[in-house]
C-alpha positions, 0 to 999 in steps of 0.5 A: 859445548857438545850437549849431554846425554846424561848429567850436567855440566856445571860452570859457576854453579849453572848448567851449561845448557843454561847458558847463553853459549856465545857468552859462555865461549867468551868466559873461558879462555882455549889454549890448543895443543898446538898453538894455532894462531893465525897468519897476522901479526902476534899483536892482532892474535893475541887481542883476537877474542876482545876485538870480537868484543868490540874493544877500542883499538887503544885498548887493544893495544894496551891489553896486547902490550900488557899480556906480552910482558906478562908471558915474558914476550917484549912487546916492542920486540914481538908485537909486530912479528907473525908467527913463523918468525917465533920458536914453538916455545915463543908460540905457545906463549902468544897462545897463552896470552890470546887465552888471557886477553879478555880475563876469562875466569876459566880457561881450557888447556889442552895439553898446552905444551906437548908440541914443545921439546922436553927443556922448553916444556919445563921452562913453560911449565914453571913459568905458567905456575908462576903466573898462575900464582898471580892469575888465580884462574880455574883451569882444565888442564889436559895431558897424557904426561902423569909427571906434569898432572902431579906438577900442575895440577891441584887435584888431578882426574886419571881416565881409563879407555873409554873416558872412565874416572879411575881416581879422582883427588890430590896428587899427593892421595894418588901417589900414596894410595893408587885406587887401582892396579891401572892407577899404580901402573900409570903413576909409575913405580917412582912414586916416591920421587913423584911425590917430590913435584908436590912440594916447592922449594918454599915449604922447606926451611931454608939453612942460614948463609954467610954472605960478604958483599963485594968490597967488604972486609974479609977477616969479617967474613971469615970470623962469622963464618967460622961460627956457622958449620957451612964452610963457605961464603957467599959472595953478593953484590950490593943488591945482595945478588949472589956472585959465587962461592969462596971458603972461608979459609981463603979470606983475610984481611982486605977488601973482598972481591969476584976473583975470590969465587971458586964455584957457584949453586944453581938458582932456585925460587919458592915455587921450584919443585923439590923434584927440580931442585933434585934434579938441577943439583945433580946436574950441577954435582953440588950438594946445596942450590940458592934460593932467591927472591923475585928481585934475583936477592939470596933468602938462603939455600937448600941441601940435597940432604935437607930434599932427602931427609923430607923424602924420608919423612913424608912432608915438609916440618916447616911452611915458610922459609924466610921465617924459618931462618930469617934470611943470610947473615951479612959479614958487611963491616958497616952492618953485621946483622941478620937480614931479614 
């Protein structure tokens, strides 16, 4: 919105100077560094732009409810609250909902997660990546954190002092071939580890798992497990949601129960970066993580050795984990099949 002294800022193939500025502003959702919410209720904050556009009260209420649900805030709980009653992470979510309210094709996010603690920041990053998968917006995301840029961006621009572009391109290219000493120092000496942020769990072939539903025959689960190299069986509920591991040798004739569980593993989804996955496995001091779908049903597992092999080889060899493995193998005595 600042007139250019030279060059042009093109939006949808048209120079910004040639747009009607009020309509241009309406096309851009803005998330500032700090949430900067108004001293109104959360619902009123969310529908700020649609209210200016003259939407009806009924439509405003519906939109606020939809967006609060999208960003993970229960509408019945949060709609009537005020910003002072929310945590920093919750206020940032409201800020994202407000930016999305009029469904703008473009979003400007100015260090949106910079004012929250590292744990909340990581959670917001992951939630926003899942959200972006559904929204498919064009997003200009400003950050001083190169790890965040690599994790969030499809393309990254690194600026030197004075606003000079030092390098612009896909994160993988920047990590593999820094354009200058400045870029190399900026991305850091741990470029190999940072590359794990470029890959998602869904890009790795998943290792198969033998599952045993609670209430199934332990002898059958043990027999099926002995046909596999992995020595543990995963206890699952009726919806194939993981409960925990049991060593196959501890299973015998009789019904399997949750009391057999000896250990658990971190739960990952297809959008989890391999860097985050490796961190979760190391923190939990385990060698394998469970990959679940949106319903929480187990799809397979990845191991530390799978991630380290990828680091050696330079990239994933399979794009679709579910296609690569066919999913977990169940030891359900009523349905002894490979589950897709």
